C-alpha positions, 0 to 999 in steps of 0.5 A: 590149474589156472584160476577162472574169473568167469564162471559158467552158467551151470555154476551160477545155477549151483550158487543160486541153490546155495543161497538162503532158499527163499522165494522172492517177495512180491513187489510191494508197489501196487499196480497203477489205477485205471480211469473208470470207463463210461457208465453202462445202463442201470440195473443191479450190479453183478457181484464179482466171482469169488477168488481163491486165496493164493497158495504160497510156494514152498521154499526150495531145499538147499543143495546140501539137503537135496543132493544124495548122489553124484554122477561123474560125467566127462565135463561135469558132476551131475548133482542129483536128488533122491528121485534121480533128478539132476538139480544142478551141474558142477563144471570141472572148468569152474573156478577152484574156489567155487567148485570146492565151496559147492562140494563143501556144502553138498558134503557137509564139511570143509576138505583137508587142504594140501599144497604140493610143490611142482616137479620136472614134469608137473606144476604145483597143485592144491589138493582138497580131500574129503572121505572117498573124494579128492579134488586136484587143482594144478596151477599151470600158467594161463598160456599153458592151458592144456585141460580143464581146471580141476580133476576129481578122483573117487575111491569109495562108492559112498563118500562124505555126508552119505553121498553115493557116486557112480558113472552113468552106467551105475559103475561105482568105485570098488566095483569089479573093473574086469566085469565092467571092461567086458560090459563095455567091450574094452580089452583087459590085461591080466598083467599090467595096469588097466584103465579105460573110459566109461563115458567120453565127451565131445571131441575137442581136437585131432587125436594124437598118434592116429597113424599108430595101431588103433588097437591102442590109440583108438580113443578120441581127443576128448574129456572122459570119465576114466575108471582104473585099477588102484595100487599101493593104497593102504586101504584094501577096499580101494580097488577101482577108482573113478577119475574125471576129466581124463583125455585118453586121446592125447599123450600123458607123462 
């Protein structure tokens, strides 16, 4: 996808967490000395109350130590610590280099990189893979900006560095997709390919084919977290996959 020169505030927050992790040193410049006021009546001076010594704040933990779980959202990844707190978010519209570098810190290593040529219906792309996760950056021209900058695809519930993955409902790659469809009230096709949104973000435009039968074209024109069946993978444990962002409300080829 297209490169990005201006990063979002959430990526800035992530980059901040990736720094050395030390609190800022106090300003060494002493405060200005005020002129003494007028002398008051004589008498023994009252000693000032004792002041407790300041307690130093602990250093913040780096991202790759604090993050133990990724929640896949329609427009970003939520990076969470062991308590379930979101310590940072990572937008799919971030520059691909920043996105991949941040995940490399979280996952404890660099990805394998594969350059893929374009074809008749797709642009050239770069694919970054870690165990259980792939990030795709397709290199569409700036004037053909149709979606967010990168996509993520998770095939396993625990990926590199022991990081767990799920949707907001707790669905994990490899979980029973038919049971999840029933939970969400989605149609299930016994024959054919099943794919549906686990979570949908805000609408970004009118939905395509709105005049068609709403039993099929019922989804909003919005980024979503897709869950779908996986076929053809040599690993039999890969049965259901989480993909984001994916727009069910527009046509795809």
